[in-house]
C-alpha positions, 0 to 999 in steps of 0.5 A: 711681346711674347705670350708668356710675357703677356700672361705674366702681365695679366697675372701681376694684379693677382699675386703678392706685391713682392712677386708682382715686382719680380720677373715674368718667370717668378710671376708665372711660377707662383701663379701656375703653382697656386692654381694647381695647388688650389685644384688639389687643396682648395683656396687657402693657406696650404695652396699659397705655401705650396706656391711659395715653396715652388718659387723659392726653388727658382728665386730668392727674395732680394729687397722688395722683389724676387730674383732668379737663383744661381742654382735651382733647389731648396733655399732653406732647411724647411724647403729641403724637407719636401712634403709631407715632412714639411707639414709635420716637421715645421722649421723656421724658413729663411723668408725667401733668402737663399740660405743655402747659397755660397757665403760669397753670394750672401755677402753680395746680396747683403751689401745690395740690401744695405747690411753693413759689414756682412762679412763680420757676421756668422752665416745664420746672423747674415741670413737674418740680417738679409731677412730684416733688410728685405722686410724693410724694403718690402714695407717701404715699397708697399707704402708707396 
């Protein structure tokens, strides 16, 4: 075991369940950003939003966990704004779905999470369908 892996394992109980079910890098990214944000903003919603924003630049939500993205960067219009614009000009988020990914990638993710015939949906509807499928998978995982 590497030190980074051991560190991630120790933090799994301290992060949201979807992140705990994810790879070590997701756990470390969220937790390290959260700790830094708490030093700046205090313990609260803003610190957690900051940690999720950092995670969404490197990972995307697939089902009940987070997976590394093919390309680093913002996952939706809200994430692309950056601070302080993101606080003033709140937009809908894609709930961890990489809405900026290629259509081919979205189709692959949609199939994996159980969206029927995603190719027949327009891009926005496909992103919303993946969001809903992810929410269902997370709810099932939390009931276990």
